N, C-alpha and C positions, 0 to 999 in steps of 0.2 A: 808907574808900573806894577800890579804887583809878584810879591814870591812866597811862595810857601817854603813856612818856617814851622817849627813844631812848638806850642804852647809851652810854655817854662810851669805851667800849674799843671795843667793835668796829660800834656804830652801828648795831646793829639792835634795831628795835623790842622792847619788854621791860617790865612795869609797876612803880609807885613807888606804895606804902603799902600794905593790911595783908594783900595776898596772898588775900582769900576773893571777889573779885569778879575774877580773871586773864584768864578767859573771855570775861565780858562786857565787857574792855578791848583785849583781843585775838584774839580770836573770828575777825576777818575776816586775822586774817596765818597761815598755813599753820604749823603746829609749828617746820620743819626753814626758814623763815626768819626764825624767832625769834634773839634775843638767848641764848644758853648759857652768859653767864660766871656769874651763879649756882652753873648745875650743876657747871660745871668749877672753880669757885672765879679766876678770872682778873679777875675785879674788881677796881679796884681803886679806885672808889667810883664817886659819882652813884647808880646805884640798888641795888647789891648792897652790905648790911653795916656799911656805913662810915660808918654816921648818927651824932647827934650821944651816941644812945645804947646806943650797941657803943662808940664811944670809951669815953666814960664807964666803960664796966661794961669795957674790954680786952680787948674782942672784933675 
C-alpha cells in the first residue's frame, strides 16, 4: 500500500510504496503541484529509487 510523503528534494507531495495506489494517496493534490523528481530523475533520496533494494542491486 502506498502512503503520501514529502519529497526530500523539492518538498512537494509524492508517494512511497508500490505505486498501485498513487491516486488514492495523491488524489486531492493537483498533478502540477506534485513532485516531478521521479520523472526527471532529480531525486537523490527519500522516495525515488534509492532504497535498500536498489542499492543492493546497484541501481
